[in-house]
C-alpha positions as CSV (number, residue, x, y, z in Angstrom):
1,X,62.7,10.3,45.4
2,X,59.1,9.9,46.6
3,X,58.8,13.7,46.9
4,X,60.0,14.3,43.4
5,X,57.8,11.5,42.0
6,X,54.7,12.9,43.7
7,X,55.4,16.4,42.5
8,X,55.9,15.3,38.9
9,X,52.8,13.1,38.9
10,X,50.7,16.0,40.1
11,X,52.3,18.5,37.7
12,X,51.7,16.3,34.7
13,X,48.1,15.7,35.7
14,X,47.5,19.4,35.8
15,X,49.1,20.1,32.5
16,X,47.2,17.2,30.8
17,X,43.9,18.5,32.2
18,X,44.7,21.9,30.8
19,X,45.4,20.4,27.4
20,X,42.2,18.4,27.3
21,X,40.2,21.6,27.9
22,X,42.1,24.1,25.7
23,X,43.8,21.8,23.2
24,X,46.8,24.2,23.4
25,X,50.2,24.2,25.0
26,X,50.3,26.0,28.4
27,X,52.0,29.4,28.7
28,X,54.8,30.2,31.2
29,X,52.4,31.7,33.8
30,X,50.3,28.5,33.6
31,X,53.4,26.4,34.1
32,X,54.2,28.4,37.3
33,X,50.6,27.9,38.6
34,X,50.8,24.2,37.8
35,X,54.1,24.0,39.7
36,X,52.4,25.7,42.7
37,X,49.4,23.3,42.5
38,X,51.7,20.3,42.3
39,X,53.7,21.5,45.2
40,X,50.6,22.0,47.4
41,X,49.3,18.5,46.5
42,X,52.7,17.0,47.3
43,X,52.8,18.7,50.7
44,X,49.2,17.5,51.4
45,X,50.2,13.9,50.7
46,X,53.6,13.6,52.2
47,X,53.9,16.1,55.0
48,X,50.4,16.4,56.5
49,X,47.6,14.2,57.7
50,X,45.2,15.6,55.2
51,X,43.0,13.1,53.4
52,X,43.9,12.1,49.8
53,X,40.9,14.1,48.6
54,X,42.8,17.3,49.1
55,X,45.2,16.4,46.3
56,X,42.6,16.6,43.5
57,X,41.2,19.7,45.1
58,X,44.6,21.4,44.9
59,X,44.9,20.3,41.2
60,X,41.4,21.5,40.3
61,X,42.1,25.0,41.8
62,X,45.4,25.2,39.8
63,X,43.7,24.2,36.6
64,X,40.9,26.8,37.1
65,X,43.4,29.5,37.8
66,X,45.3,28.6,34.6
67,X,42.1,28.7,32.6
68,X,41.3,32.1,33.9
69,X,44.6,33.3,32.5
70,X,43.7,31.7,29.2
71,X,40.6,33.9,29.1
72,X,38.3,30.8,29.2
73,X,35.2,32.1,31.0
74,X,33.0,29.0,30.8
75,X,33.5,28.3,34.5
76,X,30.8,25.7,35.0
77,X,32.0,23.6,32.1
78,X,35.6,23.9,33.2
79,X,34.7,22.9,36.8
80,X,32.6,20.0,35.6
81,X,35.4,18.7,33.4
82,X,38.1,19.1,36.1
83,X,36.0,17.2,38.7
84,X,35.3,14.4,36.3
85,X,38.9,14.2,35.2
86,X,40.2,14.1,38.8
87,X,37.7,11.5,39.8
88,X,38.6,9.3,36.8
89,X,42.4,9.6,37.6
90,X,41.7,8.9,41.3
91,X,39.7,5.8,40.5
92,X,42.1,4.4,38.0
93,X,45.0,5.0,40.4
94,X,43.2,2.9,42.9
95,X,42.4,0.2,40.2
96,X,46.0,-0.1,39.0
97,X,47.3,-0.1,42.6
98,X,45.0,-2.9,43.7
99,X,45.5,-4.9,40.5
100,X,49.3,-4.7,41.0
101,X,48.8,-5.8,44.6
102,X,46.7,-8.8,43.5
103,X,49.2,-10.0,41.0
104,X,52.3,-9.4,43.1
105,X,50.9,-10.1,46.6
106,X,52.5,-6.8,47.8
107,X,50.2,-4.3,49.5
108,X,52.6,-1.3,49.3
109,X,51.1,-0.2,46.0
110,X,48.3,1.5,47.8
111,X,50.6,3.6,49.9
112,X,51.6,6.8,48.0
113,X,54.3,7.6,50.5
114,X,56.4,4.8,49.1
115,X,58.0,4.4,45.7
116,X,55.9,1.3,45.0
117,X,52.8,3.4,45.8
118,X,53.9,5.9,43.1
119,X,53.9,3.2,40.4
120,X,50.1,3.1,39.8
121,X,50.1,6.9,39.6
122,X,52.7,6.8,36.8
123,X,50.9,4.1,35.0
124,X,47.8,6.3,34.9
125,X,49.8,9.3,33.8
126,X,51.4,7.4,31.0
127,X,47.9,6.2,29.8
128,X,46.5,9.7,29.9
129,X,49.6,11.0,28.0
130,X,48.9,8.4,25.3
131,X,45.3,9.6,25.0
132,X,46.5,13.3,24.9
133,X,48.9,12.5,22.1
134,X,46.2,10.6,20.1
135,X,43.9,13.6,20.4
136,X,46.6,16.0,19.4
137,X,47.2,14.0,16.3
138,X,43.5,14.1,15.4
139,X,42.2,10.9,16.8
140,X,38.6,11.5,17.9
141,X,37.5,10.1,21.3
142,X,33.8,9.5,21.0
143,X,31.3,9.7,23.9
144,X,30.6,6.0,23.4
145,X,34.3,5.2,24.0
146,X,34.2,7.4,27.2
147,X,31.0,5.7,28.3
148,X,32.5,2.2,27.8
149,X,35.6,3.3,29.8
150,X,33.4,4.5,32.6
151,X,31.5,1.2,32.8
152,X,34.8,-0.7,32.9
153,X,35.9,1.6,35.7
154,X,32.8,1.0,37.8
155,X,33.1,-2.8,37.2
156,X,36.8,-2.8,38.3
157,X,36.1,-0.6,41.4
158,X,33.2,-2.9,42.6
159,X,35.4,-6.0,42.3
160,X,38.6,-4.5,43.8
161,X,36.9,-2.5,46.7
162,X,36.0,-5.9,48.3
163,X,39.7,-6.8,48.8
164,X,40.7,-7.3,52.5
165,X,43.2,-4.5,52.4
166,X,40.7,-1.8,51.4
167,X,38.9,-0.1,54.4
168,X,35.1,0.2,54.3
169,X,35.3,4.0,54.3
170,X,37.6,4.1,51.3
171,X,35.5,1.4,49.5
172,X,32.4,3.6,50.1
173,X,34.3,6.6,48.7
174,X,35.4,4.7,45.6
175,X,31.9,3.5,44.9
176,X,30.4,7.0,45.4
177,X,33.0,8.4,43.0
178,X,32.1,5.8,40.5
179,X,28.4,6.7,40.6
180,X,29.3,10.4,40.3
181,X,31.5,9.6,37.3
182,X,28.8,7.7,35.4
183,X,26.2,10.4,36.3
184,X,28.6,13.0,34.9
185,X,28.9,11.1,31.6
186,X,25.2,10.9,31.3
187,X,24.9,14.7,32.0
188,X,27.6,15.3,29.4
189,X,25.8,13.2,26.8
190,X,22.6,15.0,27.3
191,X,24.3,18.4,27.2
192,X,26.2,17.5,24.0
193,X,22.9,16.4,22.4
194,X,21.2,19.6,23.4
195,X,24.1,21.8,22.1
196,X,24.1,19.9,18.8
197,X,20.4,20.3,18.3
198,X,20.7,24.0,19.2
199,X,23.4,24.6,16.6
200,X,21.5,22.7,14.0
201,X,18.4,24.8,14.7
202,X,20.5,28.0,14.3
203,X,21.9,26.6,11.0
204,X,18.5,25.9,9.7
205,X,17.3,29.3,10.6
206,X,20.2,30.9,8.8
207,X,19.6,28.7,5.8
208,X,15.9,29.7,5.8
209,X,17.0,33.4,5.8
210,X,19.3,32.7,2.8
211,X,16.5,30.9,1.0
212,X,14.0,33.7,1.5
213,X,16.4,36.5,0.5
214,X,17.8,34.8,-2.6
215,X,14.5,33.4,-3.7
216,X,13.0,36.9,-3.7
217,X,15.9,38.2,-5.8
218,X,15.7,35.3,-8.3
219,X,11.9,35.6,-8.5
220,X,12.2,39.2,-9.4
221,X,14.8,38.5,-12.1
222,X,12.7,35.7,-13.6
223,X,9.6,37.9,-13.6
224,X,11.4,40.7,-15.4
225,X,12.9,38.2,-17.8
226,X,9.5,36.7,-18.5
227,X,8.1,40.1,-19.5
228,X,11.1,40.6,-21.8
229,X,10.4,37.3,-23.6
230,X,6.7,38.0,-23.8
231,X,7.4,41.2,-25.8
232,X,10.3,39.7,-27.7
233,X,8.7,40.1,-31.1
234,X,8.3,43.8,-30.4
235,X,11.9,44.1,-29.3
236,X,13.2,42.3,-32.4
237,X,11.2,44.7,-34.5
238,X,12.7,47.7,-32.8
239,X,16.3,46.4,-33.0
240,X,15.7,45.6,-36.7
241,X,14.5,49.1,-37.5
242,X,17.5,50.6,-35.7
243,X,19.9,48.5,-37.6
244,X,18.2,49.2,-40.9
245,X,18.6,52.9,-40.1
246,X,22.3,52.2,-39.3
247,X,21.8,53.5,-35.8
248,X,24.2,51.0,-34.3
249,X,24.8,52.8,-31.1
250,X,21.1,53.1,-30.4
251,X,20.7,49.4,-31.2
252,X,23.5,48.4,-28.8
253,X,22.0,50.7,-26.1
254,X,18.6,49.1,-26.6
255,X,20.1,45.6,-26.3
256,X,21.9,46.5,-23.1
257,X,18.7,47.7,-21.6
258,X,17.1,44.3,-22.4
259,X,20.0,42.4,-20.8
260,X,19.9,44.2,-17.5
261,X,17.3,42.0,-15.8
262,X,19.4,38.9,-16.3
263,X,22.9,40.5,-16.2
264,X,23.4,39.5,-12.6
265,X,22.4,35.9,-13.4
266,X,25.1,35.4,-16.0
267,X,27.9,35.3,-13.4
268,X,25.9,33.1,-11.0
269,X,26.6,29.4,-10.2
270,X,23.9,26.9,-10.8
271,X,24.7,23.4,-9.4
272,X,21.2,22.1,-8.9
273,X,21.5,22.2,-5.1
274,X,19.7,25.2,-3.7
275,X,21.9,25.4,-0.6
276,X,25.1,25.4,-2.6
277,X,23.7,27.9,-5.1
278,X,22.5,30.3,-2.4
279,X,25.8,30.2,-0.4
280,X,28.1,30.6,-3.4
281,X,26.1,33.2,-5.3
282,X,25.7,35.4,-2.2
283,X,29.5,35.2,-1.7
284,X,30.1,36.1,-5.4
285,X,28.0,39.2,-5.0
286,X,29.8,40.1,-1.7
287,X,33.2,39.7,-3.3
288,X,32.3,41.8,-6.2
289,X,31.0,44.6,-3.9
290,X,34.1,44.5,-1.7
291,X,36.6,44.5,-4.7
292,X,38.4,41.1,-4.5
293,X,38.5,38.1,-6.7
294,X,36.3,35.0,-6.1
295,X,36.9,32.1,-8.5
296,X,34.7,29.0,-8.6
297,X,35.4,25.6,-10.0
298,X,32.2,23.6,-9.3
299,X,31.3,20.0,-10.3
300,X,28.6,19.3,-7.8
301,X,27.1,15.7,-8.0
302,X,23.4,15.2,-8.2
303,X,21.3,13.2,-5.7
304,X,23.6,13.2,-2.7
305,X,22.3,12.2,0.7
306,X,24.0,15.1,2.4
307,X,21.5,17.1,4.4
308,X,21.2,20.7,3.4
309,X,21.8,22.0,7.0
310,X,25.0,20.0,7.2
311,X,26.2,21.2,3.9
312,X,25.3,24.7,4.9
313,X,27.4,24.3,8.1
314,X,30.5,23.0,6.3
315,X,30.5,25.2,3.1
316,X,29.2,28.3,4.9
317,X,31.8,28.1,7.6
318,X,34.7,27.6,5.2
319,X,33.6,30.6,3.1
320,X,33.0,32.8,6.2
321,X,36.5,32.1,7.4
322,X,38.0,32.8,4.0
323,X,36.1,36.1,3.7
324,X,37.2,37.1,7.2
325,X,40.8,36.5,6.4
326,X,40.6,38.4,3.0
327,X,38.9,41.4,4.6
328,X,41.8,41.7,7.0
329,X,44.4,41.6,4.2
330,X,45.8,45.1,3.6
331,X,47.2,44.1,0.2
332,X,44.1,45.0,-1.7
333,X,45.5,44.1,-5.1
334,X,46.3,40.5,-4.2
335,X,43.2,39.6,-2.3
336,X,41.5,36.5,-3.7
337,X,39.4,33.4,-2.8
338,X,39.2,30.2,-4.8
339,X,36.4,27.6,-4.3
340,X,36.6,24.2,-5.7
341,X,34.0,21.5,-5.3
342,X,34.7,18.1,-6.9
343,X,33.4,14.6,-6.7
344,X,35.8,11.7,-6.4
345,X,33.9,8.4,-6.5
346,X,31.5,8.6,-3.5
347,X,33.4,11.5,-1.9
348,X,32.6,15.2,-2.0
349,X,35.7,17.4,-1.8
350,X,35.2,21.1,-0.9
351,X,38.4,23.2,-1.1
352,X,38.7,26.9,-0.2
353,X,41.9,28.7,-0.8
354,X,42.4,32.4,0.2
355,X,45.1,34.9,0.7
356,X,45.8,36.3,4.2
357,X,48.1,38.8,5.9
358,X,47.5,38.4,9.6
359,X,47.2,35.9,12.4
360,X,46.2,32.3,11.7
361,X,45.7,30.1,14.7
362,X,46.2,26.4,13.9
363,X,46.6,23.9,16.7
364,X,46.8,20.2,16.2
365,X,46.0,20.6,12.5
366,X,42.8,22.4,13.4
367,X,41.8,26.0,12.8
368,X,41.0,28.0,16.0
369,X,39.1,31.2,16.1
370,X,41.1,34.4,16.8
371,X,38.0,36.2,17.9
372,X,37.5,37.1,21.5
373,X,33.9,38.2,21.5
374,X,32.5,34.7,22.0
375,X,29.6,33.2,20.2
376,X,29.9,31.3,16.9
377,X,32.8,32.0,14.6
378,X,31.2,32.0,11.2
379,X,28.7,29.3,11.8
380,X,31.0,27.5,14.1
381,X,34.2,25.6,13.3
382,X,33.1,22.8,15.6
383,X,29.7,22.8,14.0
384,X,31.3,22.3,10.6
385,X,33.5,19.4,12.0
386,X,30.4,17.8,13.6
387,X,28.5,18.1,10.3
388,X,31.4,16.6,8.4
389,X,31.8,13.7,10.9
390,X,28.2,12.6,10.1
391,X,29.5,11.6,6.7
392,X,32.8,10.1,7.8
393,X,34.4,13.3,6.7
394,X,37.1,15.6,8.0
395,X,38.1,19.2,7.8
396,X,41.9,20.0,7.4
397,X,43.6,23.3,7.3
398,X,47.1,24.4,6.2
399,X,48.8,27.8,5.9
400,X,51.9,28.4,3.7
401,X,53.4,31.8,3.0
402,X,50.4,34.0,2.5
403,X,48.0,31.3,1.3
404,X,45.5,29.5,3.6
405,X,43.8,26.3,2.4
406,X,40.8,24.5,4.0
407,X,39.7,21.2,2.7
408,X,36.5,19.3,3.7
409,X,35.7,15.8,2.7
410,X,32.3,14.2,3.0
411,X,31.2,10.7,1.9
412,X,27.7,10.2,0.4
């Protein structure tokens, strides 16, 4: 029974670590590698005199091999997460084992070769499974929550490592691991902050490019329109003379020439927000050039406190994903995109609906990129979610038949 328990404990830990990194179910090959990793760790614990530290090493190797099969090439990030994960599991197994020993006055909870020694491992696994299910259902585990858990871990390790049953060498290892864990959390927070600032800088740069491009187009249209209005009395005279002479075709042709400078502006959307106007109008022009329908239903509220860069991240990403899907749709006569922006009380709702005829990858209610070239997909699905989260918002995606729907909600 101890062999089976140790094997299952290690196998579950490997699978959970894979899920936390990929947010996807493992494939058959990954299950085989996980079985091999669990088998090696089981042998290391029960049939050799190897230190317990070889167990997390076997599991880390198994996870990294599985990630290589996934095509996940971010080796440093994967190795960092695996090490932090194994350290956390190792420390909490110690904490639960010593806590059970304190309350029951039985010391066998620290011996993994016994069934009682397997109990702390299963308690930790159950706790990690609960966290994994919560994440799969959309519950967000913030860095603050992880930091608080790390502090509690260190506090518990310091107290329990002084127990008489814990050797000085193991107590030292537990304390060192605790320091490594908190240092890892600090590095992760700094890295996350840097990545967020980098993505925001890229978003602002793209927004500036949009502003410059569309401002020049609008400025040109307004300049030509101003010239037309300046000479309006002359134009009216010409049209009147043509109508008097019953040259109706000539009059219509002359009026069409006058309308050309502002013809492109008549189909444009004007919400009062420059970011929204530029993003939507550029997509209207692109849809017209590519030959598919782009409908808009816009009621954009005035004086929101939503930052332009964040709005650019959310709306730009949703539209980019819709355009990518429509471009891949071979049924040219049915290709369409619909954009709806509505205000409900203090909530801004952005809804993008598009047809598709291809692969849509949704995991845990979240859209995943199907691109393999790396880099940002659109302006980054995660960037859009990060931007929406600043306003207590969410981004949800659904696919039914040949229609894909993405909805973003932002409070203001």
